[in-house]
C-alpha positions in Angstrom: 43.7 172.1 51.3 42.1 173.9 48.7 41.9 177.8 49.0 40.6 180.2 46.1 41.2 183.9 45.9 38.3 185.9 44.3 37.6 189.3 43.5 37.0 192.2 40.5 39.0 192.8 38.0 42.4 194.2 39.2 41.4 193.8 42.7 45.5 192.0 42.9 44.3 188.6 42.7 46.7 187.1 40.5 49.9 188.9 43.3 48.1 187.7 46.1 47.9 184.0 44.8 51.6 183.5 44.3 52.6 185.2 47.3 50.1 182.8 49.3 51.7 180.1 47.5 55.3 181.3 48.3 54.6 181.0 51.8 52.0 178.1 52.3 54.0 175.5 49.8 50.6 175.2 47.8 50.5 174.7 44.4 49.2 177.2 42.0 46.1 177.3 39.6 46.4 180.3 37.3 42.9 182.0 36.2 43.3 180.8 32.9 43.6 184.1 30.7 46.5 183.5 28.7 44.9 180.5 27.3 41.0 182.1 26.8 40.8 182.1 22.9 37.4 184.5 23.3 38.7 186.9 25.8 40.2 189.9 23.0 36.9 188.8 21.2 34.7 189.5 23.7 35.8 192.7 25.1 35.3 194.0 21.2 32.5 192.8 20.8 30.5 191.0 24.2 27.4 190.6 22.9 28.6 188.4 19.5 31.4 186.3 22.2 30.1 186.6 25.6 28.3 183.0 25.5 31.4 181.5 23.9 33.7 182.9 26.3 31.7 182.2 29.8 31.0 178.7 28.7 34.9 178.2 27.8 36.1 179.6 30.9 33.6 177.7 33.1 34.4 174.5 31.3 38.2 175.5 31.8 37.5 176.6 35.7 35.6 173.3 36.6 38.1 170.9 35.5 41.1 173.1 37.2 38.8 173.0 40.5 38.1 169.2 40.8 41.9 168.0 39.9 42.7 171.1 42.6 40.2 169.1 44.8 41.8 165.5 43.8 45.4 166.8 44.2 44.5 168.2 47.8 42.1 165.2 48.9 46.0 163.6 48.0 48.0 165.9 50.3 48.7 168.7 47.8 47.5 171.8 49.2 46.1 173.9 45.8 45.2 177.9 45.5 42.8 178.5 42.8 43.2 182.0 41.1 39.1 182.2 40.6 37.1 179.2 41.6 34.0 177.8 39.4 31.6 179.4 42.4 32.3 182.8 41.1 32.1 182.1 37.1 28.2 182.7 37.6 29.0 186.9 38.8 30.5 187.4 35.3 27.8 185.2 33.5 24.8 187.5 35.6 26.5 190.4 34.4 27.0 189.9 31.4 23.1 189.1 31.3 21.9 191.8 32.7 24.0 194.0 30.0 22.1 192.0 27.2 25.7 190.4 26.2 23.8 186.9 27.0 20.5 186.2 25.0 17.7 184.6 27.2 18.3 180.9 26.0 22.0 181.3 26.4 22.0 182.6 29.6 19.5 179.6 30.4 22.0 177.1 28.9 24.7 178.8 30.9 23.1 178.4 33.6 21.8 175.1 33.5 25.6 173.6 33.0 27.1 175.8 35.4 24.2 174.0 37.9 25.6 170.6 36.5 29.1 171.4 36.8 29.0 173.0 40.9 27.4 170.1 41.3 31.1 167.7 40.6 33.3 170.0 41.7 33.4 170.6 46.0 33.3 174.7 46.6 37.2 175.7 48.0 38.0 175.2 51.9 38.5 178.9 52.1 37.6 181.7 50.0 39.6 185.1 49.7 37.9 187.8 48.6 39.5 190.8 47.6 37.5 194.0 48.0 38.4 197.1 46.1 36.4 200.0 45.1 35.6 199.6 41.1 37.5 202.8 40.5 40.3 201.3 42.5 40.2 198.8 40.4 39.8 200.3 36.9 43.4 201.7 38.1 45.4 199.2 38.4 43.6 197.7 35.0 45.1 200.7 33.7 48.5 200.3 35.6 49.0 196.6 34.4 48.3 198.0 31.0 46.5 194.4 29.3 45.6 195.3 25.7 42.2 193.2 25.4 41.1 194.9 28.9 41.9 198.1 28.1 38.6 199.9 27.2 36.6 197.9 30.1 34.5 200.8 31.4 33.7 201.8 35.0 30.3 200.5 34.8 31.2 196.7 34.3 33.2 197.0 37.0 30.7 198.4 39.1 28.1 195.8 37.8 30.6 193.0 39.2 31.8 194.7 42.2 28.0 194.7 43.0 27.6 190.9 42.3 30.8 190.1 44.4 29.0 191.7 47.3 26.0 189.4 46.8 28.1 186.7 46.4 30.6 187.0 49.0 27.4 187.0 51.3 26.0 184.1 49.9 29.1 181.8 49.6 29.6 181.9 53.6 26.4 179.4 53.7 29.1 176.7 51.3 32.7 177.9 53.0 35.3 179.8 55.4 34.8 183.4 53.3 37.7 186.2 54.3 36.6 189.4 53.1 39.8 191.6 52.7 39.8 195.1 52.1 42.8 195.6 49.2 41.1 199.3 47.9 44.4 201.3 49.1 46.7 199.1 49.3 47.5 195.1 47.9 46.1 192.9 50.4 48.9 191.8 52.8 49.6 187.9 52.3 51.3 187.8 55.7 48.8 188.6 57.3 46.1 186.2 55.1 48.2 183.8 55.2 47.8 183.3 59.4 43.8 183.9 58.8 43.9 181.0 56.1 45.5 178.8 58.4 43.2 179.8 61.6 39.8 179.0 59.7 41.5 175.4 59.1 42.0 174.8 62.9 
């Protein structure tokens, strides 16, 4: 089994992912936040660093998802904290805000299409839907230095893209939409639905 937990920054993905892995005995594939050498630079100067940050994270997600798919086929169920398929959301927002130049966007989009061809989608995507305001409040609470200056309008743009993406992903795989605005997602309830999806 290959599952992904997806959603806006601050939606509670990592918290839910860890809890689901504990309940289902899944191998966790964490989002490569700590290992991203461009993340702090991107938040400080997005026009200068958006392409580098986006290309790096896309390549890492591709390798993670391919490996997770191989493991799942050999009997080791895996859970992705974000997946390659949603990577384009962040690039699309960067493009709309002018962080990616047209030729950078074209190069990114070409690479993304090529990488998707060799990385099958998760069997189930758990999309954590939160309002941008709730996401921002959680970002402030967790206190990551590099995220301190994320503006609300950026989270709004991501939310809009995520809503469209979740709908389009339903054409490819099973999507569970969980409202996580008021409270963090209940891992027991989510795990029960994930298992039911596979029957």
